[in-house]
PAVO-348690 format. One record per atom (N, C-alpha, C, O): residue in three letters; x, y, z. Coordinates in steps of 0.02 Angstrom, whole numbers, plus 32768, in hexadecimal, padded with zeros to 4 digits. Atoms other than C-alpha are relative to their C-alpha. Example, Ala and Ser with C-alpha at 12.3 -4.5 7.8 and 13.67 -1.06 7.14 Angstrom:
<rs>
ALA802D7FC58000 ALA82677F1F8186 ALA802D803C8000 ALA8061803B8021 SER7FD67FC57FFD SER82AC7FCB8165 SER7FD980378025 SER7FF2806E802D 
</rs>
This chain:
<rs>
MET7FD77FE0800E MET49768380DE90 MET7FC48040801E MET7F888033801B PRO80397FF37FD6 PRO49138404DEEE PRO7FC4803F7FBF PRO7FCD80557F86 VAL80397FD3801C VAL487D8474DEAE VAL7FE9803B8011 VAL7FC2803B8040 LEU80057FCC8006 LEU486D8519DE9F LEU7FB5801B8033 LEU7FA37FE38045 ASN802D7FEA7FDA ASN47CE856EDF10 ASN7FF480427FC0 ASN801580717FAB ARG7FF87FB5804B ARG479285E2DE7B ARG7FB780318048 ARG7F8A80578038 HIS80097FD47FD7 HIS474E862CDF25 HIS802080358036 HIS801280598066 PHE7FC07FDD7FE4 PHE47F08669DF41 PHE800E80397FC4 PHE802C80627FE7 PHE801F7FDF8035 PHE47DE86DCDE99 PHE7FEA803E8010 PHE800580758018 VAL802E7FBA7FE2 VAL4744873FDECF VAL8023802A8035 VAL803280648028 ASN7FFE7FF77FB6 ASN47788755DF8C ASN806E801E7FE0 ASN80A7801B7FF6 LEU7F927FD0800D LEU483887B3DF34 LEU7FF380367FE1 LEU7FCD80367FB1 ARG80037FB68013 ARG4840885FDF12 ARG801480297FD4 ARG803980587FE1 ILE7FDA7FDB8036 ILE485F889DDE69 ILE7FDD803B7FEE ILE7FA8804A7FD3 MET80157FB08030 MET4888895DDE55 MET80157FFD7FC4 MET804A7FEB7FAD THR7FF77FE8802C THR4847899ADDBE THR8015804A8005 THR800B80718033 PHE7FD27FAA800F PHE489E8A41DD8A PHE7FB380307FB4 PHE7F9180187F87 THR80407FF08031 THR48168AA9DD1E THR803F80487FDB THR807B80517FE5 ALA7FBF7FCC8021 ALA48658B49DCAF ALA8019804A804A ALA804A805F806A LEU80377FE57FC7 LEU48058BB9DD29 LEU80657FF58039 LEU809C80128036 SER7FBF80027FE2 SER48888B69DDB1 SER803B7FE97FF1 SER805E7FD98021 ILE7FAF7FFE801C ILE49288B4EDD52 ILE800380608001 ILE803D80748004 ILE7FF67FCB8001 ILE49198C01DD51 ILE800880338030 ILE8022806A8033 SER7FEC7FD57FB3 SER490B8C29DDFD SER80297FD2801B SER80087FBA8049 LEU7FB0801A7FEB LEU49AD8BCBDE2D LEU802A800E7FEB LEU806280078003 ILE7FC67FCD802B ILE4A018C26DDB1 ILE800B803F800D ILE8040805C7FFE LEU80087FBD8005 LEU49C28CCCDDE1 LEU80197FF6805B LEU803A80228076 SER7FD97FFC7FBE SER49EC8C89DEA3 SER80547FF57FFD SER807B80108025 LEU7FA8800A7FF6 LEU4AA88C55DE81 LEU7FFF80467FEB LEU801980698017 ALA7FCE7FA48028 ALA4AC18D20DE0A ALA7FDD80088056 ALA7FC27FD48044 ALA7FF97FBA8002 ALA4A8D8D7CDEA5 ALA800A7FCA805A ALA7FEA7FD5808D VAL7FED7FF47FC6 VAL4AE58D18DF30 VAL804580077FE5 VAL8072800B800F VAL7FB47FF38021 VAL4B878D2FDEB0 VAL7FFD80478005 VAL8027805E802C ALA80197FAD7FD9 ALA4B368E02DEB3 ALA800F80088030 ALA802C803E8039 MET7FF97FF57FC7 MET4B428DE9DF58 MET803A80148024 MET8043801B8060 PHE7F9E80117FF0 PHE4C138DF9DF48 PHE800C80497FED PHE8037806B8009 VAL7FC67FE18036 VAL4C2E8E7BDEC9 VAL7FBB80518017 VAL7F8080568007 PRO80157FB87FE6 PRO4BFA8F3DDF1E PRO7FB3800D7FCD PRO7F76800E7FD3 ARG804C7FC88039 ARG4B9D8F89DE79 ARG7FCD7FFA7FDD ARG7FAD80217FBA VAL802880248026 VAL4B3A8F06DE46 VAL7FBF7FFE8032 VAL7FC07FC7804F PRO803E7FFC7FD2 PRO4A908F25DEB7 PRO7FE67FA38000 PRO7FD47F8F7FC9 ALA7FF38052800F ALA4A838E42DEE0 ALA7FAA80288037 ALA7FB480198073 VAL804780197FEE VAL49B58E6CDF24 VAL7FCC80047FBF VAL7F9B7FDF7FB8 PRO802280128027 PRO496B8E80DE9E PRO7FEE7FBB7FC6 PRO7FBB7FA27FAE ALA802380508004 ALA49948DDEDE58 ALA7FE97FC68035 ALA7FE57F8B8023 ALA7FFC80397FF9 ALA49778D7ADEC3 ALA7FB98017802A ALA7FA67FFF805F TYR804D7FDF7FEB TYR48CF8DD1DEE9 TYR7FCD7FD17FC6 TYR7F9C7FAE7FD5 ALA7FFD800E8032 ALA48C08DA0DE2E ALA7FE27FB3800C ALA7FA77FA97FFC ALA7FE980427FF2 ALA48DC8CDEDE62 ALA7FCE7FFA801E ALA7FB17FC78009 LEU803180227FC7 LEU48538CD8DEEE LEU7FB080047FD9 LEU7F7F7FDF7FD5 VAL80428015803A VAL47D78D18DE6F VAL7FF87FD87FCF VAL7FC07FD77FB4 CYS7FE680298020 CYS48208C98DE03 CYS7FCA7FBC800E CYS7F957FA27FFB ALA803580477FD4 ALA48068C02DE7E ALA7FB480098017 ALA7F967FD68027 HIS80497FF37FF7 HIS47418C75DEA2 HIS7FF17FD77FCD HIS7FF17F9C7FDB PHE80148025802C PHE470E8C38DDFE PHE800A7FCE7FC3 PHE7FF67FBF7F8B ASP7FF880648007 ASP475E8B8FDDFC ASP7FD17FE4801C ASP7FB67FB28006 GLY803D80137FDB GLY46E18B80DE78 GLY80247FCF803A GLY80247F938046 ALA7FC480207FBA ALA475B8B64DF13 ALA7FDB801C803A ALA7FD680548053 VAL803F80187FC0 VAL46DA8B25DF9B VAL800980538045 VAL7FDF80758063 TYR7FFA7FAB7FCB TYR47338BCEE013 TYR7FF6802B7FEF TYR7FBF80368009 ILE80067FD8801D ILE47348C58DFBF ILE7FB880117FF4 ILE7F8B7FE77FF5 ASN804B7FE18013 ASN469D8CA8DF9A ASN7FFB80657FF4 ASN802F80867FFA GLU802E7FDF8008 GLU46398D46DF7B GLU802E80268048 GLU8053804D802C LYS80007FCF7FBF LYS46718DA3E03F LYS804180077FF2 LYS805080407FDD ILE7FBE80188002 ILE472A8D61E034 ILE802D80207FA5 ILE806480387F99 LEU7FDF7FD08039 LEU47408DA0DF77 LEU7FF8806B8024 LEU802180988019 ILE7FEE7FBF7FED ILE47178E4FDFCE ILE80048016802E ILE7FEB804A8042 PHE7FEF7FFF7FC0 PHE475A8E35E060 PHE805580207FCF PHE807280567FD3 TRP7FAE7FF87FF0 TRP480C8E29E01C TRP8001802E7FB2 TRP802B80207F86 GLY7FFB7FCA8034 GLY47EF8EB2DF94 GLY7FEC80478008 GLY7FE980707FDA VAL7FF27FD77FEC VAL47D88F31E003 VAL80448004801C VAL806280388010 ALA7FDC80137FE2 ALA485D8EFAE05D ALA80467FED7FCE ALA807E7FE27FE6 THR7FBF80028030 THR48D68EE3DFB9 THR7FEA805E7FEE THR801B80817FFC ALA80067FBD7FED ALA488D8FA4DFA7 ALA8006803D8018 ALA7FFF80768002 ILE7FDF80077FC3 ILE48C78FB9E03F ILE805180207FF2 ILE806780597FF4 VAL7FB28004801F VAL497E8F9FE007 VAL8016803E7FCB VAL803F806C7FCC LEU7FD97FDB804C LEU49808FE6DF52 LEU800A80498018 LEU804280648016 GLY80017FC07FBD GLY494B9094DFC6 GLY80187FF2800F GLY80067FB88003 LEU7FFC80007FBC LEU49A8907DE041 LEU806E801F7FC9 LEU809880497FD8 ARG7FBE8000800A ARG4A539063DFC0 ARG7FFD803C7FDA ARG803480577FD3 ALA7FFB7FC98021 ALA4A0D9101DF52 ALA7FF88040804E ALA7FDB80758044 LEU801A7FBD7FDE LEU49FC917CDFEB LEU80647FFD8017 LEU807E8034801F GLN7FEF7FE37FCC GLN4AAC9143E03F GLN8050800B7FC9 GLN805380007F8D PRO7FB47FDB8016 PRO4B7B9189E01D PRO7FFB7FC07FBC PRO7FEE7F867FCB LYS7FCE8012802F LYS4BAF9144DF78 LYS805B7FD18013 LYS80787FA37FF6 THR7FD58014800C THR4C46912BDFB9 THR80077FB0802A THR80357F89801F ILE8000802B7FCA ILE4BFB90A1E05F ILE7FFD7FCE7FAC ILE80307FC17F8C VAL803980108042 VAL4B84904FDFB6 VAL80447FE47FDE VAL80517FAA7FEE LEU7FD480218017 LEU4C1D902EDF53 LEU80447FD2802E LEU806E7FAB8019 ALA7FAE80047FEB ALA4CAC9008DFB6 ALA80147FA88023 ALA80067F93805B LYS7FE480548021 LYS4CF88F40DF8D LYS80127FE58070 LYS7FFC7FAE8081 GLY7FDB800D7FD9 GLY4D508F42E057 GLY7F947FE78024 GLY7F5A7FFB801D GLY803E801C7FD3 GLY4CCE8ED5E0CD GLY7FD07FCE7FE8 GLY7FA37FB9800E GLN80407FF88044 GLN4C628E9FE04B GLN7FF07FA57FFF GLN7FBC7F857FFB ALA800F80487FF9 ALA4CA48DE4E059 ALA7FE37FE18024 ALA7FBF7FAF8020 TYR7FF3801B7FAF TYR4CAF8DE1E10D TYR7FB97FEF8000 TYR7FA57FB58007 VAL803E80227FFF VAL4BEB8E01E102 VAL7FEC7FC97FE0 VAL7FEB7F937FFE ALA801D80248003 ALA4BA28DACE08D ALA80227FAB8008 ALA80067F878031 VAL7FF1805C7FB1 VAL4BF68CEBE0CD VAL7FED8027801C VAL7FE6805E8001 ALA800E7FEE7FB0 ALA4BCA8D1DE166 ALA7FA2800E8009 ALA7F7E80028039 THR804680097FF3 THR4B178D40E13C THR7FDD7FBD7FEB THR7FB77F978008 LEU800B805E8011 LEU4B0F8CA2E0C6 LEU80117FDA803A LEU7FE27FD98062 VAL800B80157FCB VAL4B4F8C42E14A VAL7FE480098043 VAL7FF77FE78072 GLY801280057FB2 GLY4ADB8C8DE1E2 GLY7FA67FCD7FC9 GLY7F867F9A7FD5 THR8042802C8023 THR4A3C8C66E14B THR7FF87FC17FFE THR7FBF7FA87FFA LEU80048040800E LEU4A788BBAE140 LEU7FFF7FF78068 LEU7FD67FE08090 LEU801880087FB0 LEU4A7E8BB7E1FA LEU7FE27FEE801C LEU7FE77FBA803E GLY803B80017FDE GLY49D68BEAE22E GLY7FD67FD87FEC GLY7FAA7FBC800C TYR8034801E8027 TYR498E8B9EE197 TYR7FFD7FB08024 TYR7FCD7F8A802C LEU7FF2805F7FDF LEU49DB8AEAE1EB LEU7FE97FE0804B LEU7FD77FAA8061 ALA80157FFD7FB8 ALA49BD8B20E29D ALA7F8780137FF3 ALA7F6480088024 SER802980167FF0 SER48FF8B33E269 SER7FFC80177FAB SER8021803A7F89 ALA7FF77FFF803E ALA48C08B22E1C5 ALA7FC380477FE2 ALA7F9C802C7FBA THR80257FE67FDF THR484F8BC6E1CF THR802880577FD6 THR806480607FDF ALA7FF27FC87FFA ALA48688C7AE18E ALA8021803D8033 ALA804480708032 ALA7FDF7F8E7FBF ALA48818CF8E231 ALA80577FB07FFA ALA80947FB67FF2 ALA7FD4802B7FE6 ALA48E88C59E24B ALA806480277FC1 ALA809C803C7FCE ILE7FDD7FCF803A ILE49518CA6E1A7 ILE8023801C7FF9 ILE8060801C7FEF ILE7FCD7FB1800E ILE49648D43E19A ILE801380048056 ILE804E8014805D ILE7FC080177FC8 ILE49948D26E267 ILE803D80017FDA ILE8060802A7FBD GLY7FC2803E801A GLY4A0E8CB9E231 GLY804280387FD9 GLY807F803F7FDB GLY7FD87FE08037 GLY4A438D2CE1B4 GLY8026803A800E GLY805E80487FF8 ALA7FED7FBF7FE7 ALA4A458DDDE219 ALA803B7FFA802A ALA806F801B802E VAL7FBE7FFE7FD7 VAL4AA78D9DE28E VAL80637FEC7FEA VAL80997FEF8008 GLY7FBB80268020 GLY4B338D4AE204 GLY8017804C7FED GLY8048806D7FFE SER7FCA7FC58006 SER4B438DE2E1BB SER802B8045803C SER8063805D8034 PHE7FF77FD97FBA PHE4B408E5FE278 PHE804D7FDE8008 PHE807D7FFD8020 LEU7FA47FFB7FC8 LEU4BEB8DE6E296 LEU801780027FB0 LEU805480017FA8 GLY7FC77FF4804D GLY4C1D8DF6E1CE GLY802F803A8007 GLY8069804E8001 ALA7FD57F92801A ALA4C208EB0E1D2 ALA803B7FEF8058 ALA80777FE9804C THR7FC07FFD7FD5 THR4C888E9DE298 THR803B7FDE8000 THR80637FEC802D ALA7FC4802C8008 ALA4D0F8E23E265 ALA8020803C7FC6 ALA8052805E7FD1 TYR7FED7FC48012 TYR4D1E8E9EE1E1 TYR801F8041800F TYR805280628004 MET7FD17FAE7FCA MET4D318F32E247 MET804B7FE78028 MET808380008030 ARG7FA480277FDE ARG4DCB8ED9E298 ARG801C7FF37FD8 ARG805080137FE1 THR7FBB7FE38027 THR4E328EC9E215 THR803080247FED THR804C80028018 PRO7FD17FD27FFB PRO4EB38F39E1F4 PRO800180277FC1 PRO8021805B7FBC ALA800D7FD08031 ALA4E768F6DE13F ALA7FB98018801E ALA7F9A80397FF4 SER803F7FD67FF4 SER4DD58FA8E19B SER800B8043801C SER803D805B8036 PRO7FF07FB97FDF PRO4DA89054E1CA PRO7FFE7FF78053 PRO8011801F807D ARG800280147F9E ARG4D8E9007E286 ARG7FE580348014 ARG8003805F8033 LEU7FFF7FED7FEE LEU4D039052E290 LEU7FBE7FEE8054 LEU7F877FD4804E PRO803380217FD0 PRO4CA3902FE33E PRO7FB17FFD800B PRO7F8E802F8002 LEU8051802C7FF4 LEU4BEB8FC5E368 LEU7FE780457FF1 LEU7FD2804D7FB8 THR80227FE17FCA THR4BAE905EE3BA THR800880527FC4 THR7FEC80827FE1 SER7FFF7FF07FFE SER4BD790D7E334 SER7FE1801C7FB5 SER7FF67FF07F90 GLN802B7FF98044 GLN4B6B9125E27D GLN801D7FF67FDF GLN7FFD7FFB7FAB GLY7FD4801D803D GLY4BE390F0E216 GLY80037FB37FED GLY7FFE7F9A7FB6 PHE802A803E8002 PHE4BC89043E249 PHE7FCE7FEB7FE2 PHE7FD57FC37FB3 VAL80337FF67FF6 VAL4B149055E250 VAL7FFB7FE17F8C VAL7FE67FB47F68 GLU80117FD68061 GLU4B2590A3E178 GLU802E7FCE7FEA GLU804A7FD97FB4 TYR7FB0802D802D TYR4BB29004E159 TYR7FB37FD07FFF TYR7F997FB27FD0 ILE803D80438009 ILE4B168F99E193 ILE7FE580097FD9 ILE7FF07FFA7F9E CYS802E7FEA803A CYS4A9F8FD4E14B CYS800380147F8F CYS7FD380187F69 ALA80008008801C ALA4AEA8FE7E0B0 ALA802C7FCA7FDD ALA803A7FCA7FA1 LYS7FE380388038 LYS4B508F35E098 LYS7FD77FC38025 LYS7FD07F957FFD GLY8012801B7FE5 GLY4AF68ECDE11A GLY7FBE7FEF7FE9 GLY7FB27FB97FCD LEU804E7FEF8016 LEU4A358F03E0FA LEU7FF57FDB7FCB LEU7FD47FA77FD2 PRO7FFE802A8044 PRO4A438EC5E044 PRO801A7FBF7FFD PRO80077FA47FC9 SER7FCF804A7FE4 SER4AA28E27E070 SER7FC97FD78029 SER7FBC7F9E8018 VAL8049800C7FDE VAL4A098E0AE0E5 VAL7FDC7FEA7FDE VAL7FDC7FAF7FCD VAL800B802D802E VAL49AE8DF8E07F VAL7FE37FEF7FB7 VAL7FAD7FD97FA3 THR7FFE80258031 THR49D88DDBDFE3 THR801A7FB28001 THR80117F8A7FD2 ALA800D80657FEA ALA4A198D13E05D ALA7FCC7FF68004 ALA7FC07FBD7FEE SER804A801E7FD1 SER49618D0DE0A7 SER7FDB80097FA8 SER7FB37FD97FA8 MET80388008803E MET49008D22DFE8 MET802B7FBD7FD5 MET801C7F9D7FA3 VAL7FD680318037 VAL498A8CACDFAF VAL7FF57FBD800D VAL7FE67F907FE5 ALA802780337FBC ALA49618C32E03D ALA7FF47FD87FF8 ALA800B7FA07FF0 ILE8049800F8018 ILE48C08C28E01D ILE7FE07FFD7FE1 ILE7FA67FF37FF1 THR8002800A8026 THR48BD8C27DF74 THR80237FA07FDF THR800B7F7D7FB2 ILE7FCB80358005 ILE49458B87DF71 ILE7FBF7FC88028 ILE7F957FA88007 ALA803480217FD2 ALA48D68B2EE00E ALA7FAB7FF17FF4 ALA7F847FC98010 SER803C7FEB802E SER483C8B5EDFA6 SER7FE47FB97FE7 SER7FBD7F8D7FF9 GLN7FDD8014804B GLN48708B12DF0C GLN801B7FA9801E GLN7FF37F7A801D LEU7FE980537FF9 LEU48C78A64DF3E LEU7FD27FDD805F LEU7FDA7FA38072 
</rs>
């Protein structure tokens, strides 16, 4: 009968979740779901998840990271308040941009597990998702160089990129 090496259990990484880490993961999930709903801003939930992860003791998330993403959250919410409600609350293309941003963020993380790769991957995904939506029959068919397309990217793409990036950083720091 083989004898188990007791060092096996020492080297086995056991993940323990505290209440704050569970709340952080639930807020991250809520932020991802809110990315698909135009009436609900997803960015505050993602930032709250980041804050919970910080207070849980996540290694990567320090005060500088919180300040950076806090400013990004304020910019997104400020742009949301300043943009026309017809664009902000439009359902058309929201799923295209959200899915493409999440896929781009995941690919950015897989390419290099850094915040820069996550943000760039999300931004490329968001742009490609908005471009794909503009090619569908239901879209307003805005040219890529038009002011309307830039407004659309600011209304749909930027919040998705900021949300997906914060969620990815939170989850990567927790696991």
